Structure formats: structure tokens, C-alpha cells
C-alpha positions as CSV (number, residue, x, y, z in Angstrom):
1,M,0.2,-0.3,-0.1
2,G,1.6,3.5,-1.2
3,R,1.6,6.4,1.4
4,T,-1.7,8.6,1.5
5,A,-1.3,12.3,2.1
6,T,-4.1,14.9,2.3
7,A,-5.3,16.0,-1.3
8,Y,-5.8,19.5,-0.5
9,P,-2.1,20.9,0.3
10,A,-0.8,20.5,-3.0
11,Q,-3.8,21.8,-4.4
12,M,-4.0,25.0,-2.3
13,G,-1.0,26.4,-4.3
14,L,0.4,27.8,-1.0
15,F,3.6,25.7,-0.9
16,Q,7.0,26.1,-2.4
17,Q,7.9,22.5,-3.1
18,A,5.7,20.1,-4.9
19,E,6.6,17.1,-2.8
20,P,6.4,17.0,1.0
21,Q,9.7,16.2,2.5
22,Q,11.3,14.9,5.8
23,V,12.4,17.9,8.2
24,Q,15.3,18.0,10.7
25,I,15.2,20.3,13.9
26,L,18.4,20.7,15.8
27,G,19.6,17.4,13.7
28,S,16.7,15.2,14.8
29,P,14.3,13.7,12.5
30,M,10.7,16.1,13.2
31,R,7.4,13.9,13.5
32,C,3.9,15.8,13.5
33,E,2.7,16.6,17.0
34,I,-0.8,15.4,15.9
35,C,-0.5,12.4,14.1
36,H,3.2,11.5,14.3
37,H,3.7,11.4,10.2
38,D,7.2,12.4,9.1
39,L,6.5,14.3,5.4
40,F,6.1,18.0,5.6
41,Y,5.5,20.9,3.1
42,Q,7.4,24.1,4.0
43,R,6.4,27.6,3.6
44,E,7.0,31.2,5.1
45,G,4.2,32.7,7.3
46,K,3.6,36.0,8.8
47,I,3.1,37.0,12.7
48,Q,0.5,39.2,12.8
49,T,0.3,41.9,15.4
50,T,-2.8,44.2,16.4
51,A,-0.4,47.5,16.0
52,M,0.6,46.6,12.6
53,T,-2.8,45.6,11.2
54,F,-4.6,48.5,12.6
55,F,-2.1,50.8,11.0
56,D,-2.1,48.7,7.8
57,L,1.4,47.8,8.0
58,D,1.2,44.0,8.1
59,W,3.9,43.8,5.5
60,L,6.5,45.1,8.4
61,N,5.4,41.9,10.7
62,A,8.3,39.4,11.8
63,S,8.0,35.7,9.3
64,A,8.2,32.5,10.8
65,N,9.1,29.3,9.0
66,C,6.1,26.9,8.9
67,V,5.9,23.2,8.3
68,V,3.0,22.0,7.3
69,C,2.3,18.0,8.0
70,A,1.3,16.2,4.6
71,Q,-1.5,14.2,6.4
72,C,-3.4,15.9,8.8
73,G,-2.2,19.4,7.5
74,Y,-1.5,20.7,11.2
75,V,1.0,23.6,10.9
76,H,4.1,23.7,13.2
77,W,5.7,27.4,13.7
78,F,9.1,28.1,14.1
79,L,10.1,31.7,15.0
80,P,13.5,33.0,14.1
81,I,16.0,32.9,17.1
82,G,18.8,35.4,17.7
């Protein structure tokens, strides 16, 4: 039986690579916190703040690296450190 992934991530056009990939965090393989799957789509996400949204300056908000589980769609956010 082949690997089955949720159909909607690839169809949404939000992801930078066509196929999900394994991800390592600090040298260890990552698994989804919800379903323990090990393949993810990667993308950048904006961290919205109320003040920047109020002044229509959302583009100035910081970015985070997001990995989206290819099986259940859960989004894991990683903030830049430093």
C-alpha cells in the first residue's frame, strides 16, 4: 500500500515545493505533534500583530518558518532565534 497524503495541500498552491519532505530540527527528524507523520510541506508565515494590522502595515511583521504536515495539515511554527 502506498503513502497517502491529504489532497488539499498540493492543490492550494500555498507551498514552495511540490512534494512533502522530511524535516530535521536541531539534527533530529521531526514528527507531527498530532499524527506523528514524518513528511511536511514548508512555507513562510507572517506573525500578525494588532498594532501593525491597525495601521495597515502587516508587511512589516516578522516572518516564521512553517512546516505543514502532509497527512493531517497541522501547521508547526518556528520563530527565528537571535
